[in-house]
N, C-alpha and C positions, 0 to 999 in steps of 0.2 A: 316554190311557194308564191313568189310574186307573179310569175306567169299564170299560175292557177287562179289567183285572185283577180287578175285582169280579165282572164277568159270568162270567169264566172260573172263578173260585173257586166261585161259586154253582152253576155248571154241574157242577163236580166233586162238590159236595155232593149235588146232585140225582141224579147217576149212582150215587154210593155208596149213597144211600138206596134208590134203585130196585132195586139189586142184591140187596137183602134184603127188599124189599117194604115199606119205610118211606116215609112221606110226608115230602118235603123240609121241609115246614112244621114238622115236629117237631124240627128241628135249628136252633139259633140260631148265627149267625155273629158272633163277636166279633173286631173288628179291633184287633190289638195294635200300638200306635203307639210302642213303645219307641224312644227316641232321635230320633224324627221330630218335626218342629215342628208347632205347633198349626195352621199354615196348611194342612198336608197333611191333617190330621184334618178340617178344615172342607171341604176339597175332596172327600174321600171321603163326608162327611156329605151334601154336595150331590148325590152320586150315589145317595143312598138308603140308606146304611149308618148305622144309628143307635146301635149298641152298640159301645163301645170299651173296651179294657183297657190298663192301665198297670202296669208292674212295680215302679216305684220311687216312694216317697212324694214325693221331691223333684220328680220330673217332674210328678206330679199337682198339686203346689202351684204350680209354674211355669206349667203349661198351663191349669189349670181354676180358679184362684182368682177369676177374673172370671166374670160370668154367661155361660153357654153357650147355644147355640140351643135352643129348645123342642123336646123330643123326643130330644135327645142324652143317652145314658146312659153313665156311666163306672164301671167296676169296678176295684178294685185287685186284681191277680192275683199280685203278687210277695210275698216274705216281709215280714211286718210285725213290727217290733220294738215291744214294749209301750210304750216311751218315745216312740214316734211316733204313737200311736193318736189323740191329741187333734188332731194336725195334719190327719188324714185324714178323720175321720168326717163333717165338714161339707161335704166336697168330692166324695164319691163316693156312688153309688147302691147299692153292694154291695161286700162284701169277700170274695173268693173263695179266700183262702189262709190261713184260720185253722188253726193247727197246735198249739194248746195251750189249755187251760182259762184260763190266765193272760191270754192275748191276748183270748180271747172275753169274759172278765170286764171287761177294760179297755174293749173296744169297747162293751159293754153300758152301762157307767157313763158313758162319754163321749156315747153316743147319747141316753141318757135326759136328760142335761143339755141336749141340743138338742131335746128332745121328739121324738126319732126312734126308730124300731125298725129296726135295720140287718139286711138280709138277708145271710146268710153261707153260704159253703160250707166244708166241712171238708177240708183237704188231707191226702191219704194217700200215703205213699211206697211205691208199688207195685213199684219197681225195686230197692229196698233199697240205693240209692246214697247214700254219706255226704254227697255234695255237695248233696243235695236236702233241702228241708224237708218236714215232714209227719209225721203219726202213723206209727209204725213197725210197729204190730201192732194187731190187733183189740181186745185187752184195754185198751190205752192209749186207743184211740178211744172205746170204750164207757164207760170210767171218766170221761173228760172229758164225754161226751155226757150222762151221768146228771146232771151239774151244769149243763151248758150249757142243757139243756131247761128249767131253772128260771129262767134269766136273762130279765129283762123287756125288755132293750134290744136283743136280737138275735132273729132268726128264721132257723132252719135251713132251707135250701133244697136241700141236697144235698151232693155230694162232688166233689172235684177231684183230679186227679193229672197228673203230667208223665211221659211215656213215657221209656224208657231213652235216654240220650244216645248210647250206642254199642250196637250189636247189630242183628240182622236182624229180619225180619218176625215170626218166631216169638216172639222175646223181647218185641217190642212188643205183639203180640196177647195174650200171656200177661199183661202188665201191665194192659192195658185190660180183659181178661176178669176179672181179679181185682177191679178196682174195680166192675164190674157185679155180680159175686157179692156184694161187700160192700154194695152198694146194696140188694140183695134182703134181706140179713141185717138191715140197719138198718131197712128198712120193716117187717119182721116184729117186730123187737125194740122199735121205737119207733113204733107205729101212729099216735100223736098228733102226730108230727113230719112235715115235708115233705122227702122225699128224691127229688123228681122230677127235679132237675137233676143231670146227670152230665157234668161239664166235663172233657174229655180230648181230646187230639189237637191238633197244631200244624201249621205249614206242611208239614212233611215226612211227617206220618203221619196227618193227620186223616181220610182215607178209611178207613183201618183202624179208627180210633176209632169212626167212624159205624157200621161193620159190627159192632162190638162193643157198641153201645148208646149212644154219646155223644148227649147232647141239646144240648150246646154245644161248639163247636170254637173254638180260639183261634189266629187266623191273622195273622201279621205280615208276613213277607218276601214272601209271595205277593201281598199287597195294596199294601204300601208300598215294596217293593224292599229292597235290602240296607241293614242298619243302618249308621248313620254314627257311629263312635266317635271321640271327641276325643282 
C-alpha cells in the first residue's frame, strides 16, 4: 500500500511537471508524517522516500531523538516558537517555517553552538489568513532579510507558503503565483542569497503548485493516509 501511494504521488508530480515542460527531477517530494508513527516513516523510507517533514517540535523530539537511517532527511515545517529553538536545531536538517527575525536569530545562535549552519526557508502568508504564520507583506520580509543575511548560523534557501484553506483553484493559483513573483523579487534584491527553493503545495493542491513553479511539495495524506488524532 505504501509503495503504491508513493508511486501514484510521484506519477502525479511527473504529469504536472510534464504539462508545463518541467523535468520531474526539479521537484522534491517531502513526505509529511504528522501524527503518524516512526514505524510508518521507516516503511516509506524503505520504499525510497528520503525527505520527511514534521509540523510539531514535540513530534520531532519523539521520533528523531535517536539516530536515524543514513540518507534520511528531516525538516521542521510547522510554526516554531523562539523558546523551542534549542530543542530542534540538533535534530533536523533544515527549518522551513521561519517567520521572523527573532526566530532566525535564535536558530543562528543555537546552530553556531552546535557548529552547524542551518538551512532555512522564509514563510510568507500568501492567503492573508489570520490562522497562518508567515511574513504578511514584502516590506516586513525585506526588513527581516536585511538582518538575516548577516547571521552566521543560518543559510537562506528560499521561500515557503501554505495555500488557502478554503477557496477554489483560482484563489490557490493566485497564492502560489504570488510566492513565485516574490521569489523573483528576492533573487533580484538579494543576489548573494539562495532563493532556489519554492516550497508550496500539499496533498490537495500540489499539482497546481508545480504548475506555478514549486520546487518542493509537502505531501502527507496521499502518502500516509488520514491523520490519526488522539
